[in-house]
C-alpha positions in Angstrom: 0.0 0.0 0.0 1.2 3.5 -0.8 0.1 7.0 -0.3 -0.6 9.3 -3.3 0.0 13.0 -3.2 -0.7 16.0 -5.2 -0.2 15.3 -8.9 -0.1 11.5 -8.5 -2.2 9.2 -10.7 -3.8 5.8 -10.4 -5.7 3.6 -12.8 -3.1 4.0 -15.6 -2.4 0.3 -15.8 -6.1 -0.7 -16.5 -6.5 2.1 -19.1 -3.3 1.5 -21.0 -3.6 -2.3 -20.9 -7.4 -2.3 -21.4 -8.0 -4.5 -18.4 -10.4 -4.1 -15.5 -9.2 -2.0 -12.6 -7.9 -3.9 -9.6 -7.0 -1.2 -7.1 -8.8 0.1 -4.1 -8.2 3.8 -3.5 -9.4 5.7 -0.4 -9.1 9.4 0.3 -8.0 10.4 3.8 -9.3 13.9 3.4 -11.3 16.1 0.9 -9.9 15.3 -2.5 -10.4 16.5 -6.1 -10.2 13.9 -8.8 -10.1 14.1 -12.5 -12.0 11.3 -14.2 -10.7 10.8 -17.7 -12.7 8.5 -20.1 -10.5 6.2 -22.3 -11.6 8.2 -25.5 -10.2 11.4 -23.9 -7.1 9.7 -22.7 -6.4 8.3 -26.2 -6.6 11.8 -27.6 -4.3 13.2 -24.9 -1.7 10.4 -25.5 -1.8 11.0 -29.3 -1.4 14.8 -28.9 1.2 14.8 -26.2 3.8 12.0 -26.6 5.6 13.1 -23.3 2.4 12.2 -21.4 2.2 8.9 -23.2 5.9 8.1 -22.3 5.4 9.1 -18.7 2.3 6.9 -18.2 3.9 4.0 -19.9 7.0 4.3 -17.7 4.9 4.6 -14.6 2.8 1.5 -15.6 6.0 -0.5 -16.3 7.5 0.5 -13.0 4.4 -0.4 -11.1 4.1 -3.7 -12.9 7.7 -4.5 -11.9 6.9 -3.7 -8.2 3.8 -5.8 -8.4 5.7 -8.8 -9.9 8.0 -8.8 -6.8 5.1 -8.8 -4.3 4.7 -12.1 -2.4 1.3 -13.8 -3.0 -0.3 -16.7 -1.2 -1.5 -19.6 -3.3 -4.8 -18.6 -5.0 -4.2 -14.9 -4.5 -4.7 -12.6 -7.5 -2.0 -9.9 -8.1 -3.2 -6.4 -7.3 -2.0 -3.0 -8.2 -0.1 -1.2 -5.5 -0.4 2.6 -5.8 
């Protein structure tokens, strides 16, 4: 489990890989969120290659972290944000 701060994102793995979300996120205090539909994200990624590169790098880093997590038999891997 991790804490996210100002400017952090979550959900990029499910959007970029077109898989269902598998993270639980809870706000500890009043929070503003930006919900970005896949169609809008696709446009952003096409228009701004730096954003695409950043999100892909973030996804790859989180996937590497998740791959090192210990799981009990029968457990499903989960996204750690």
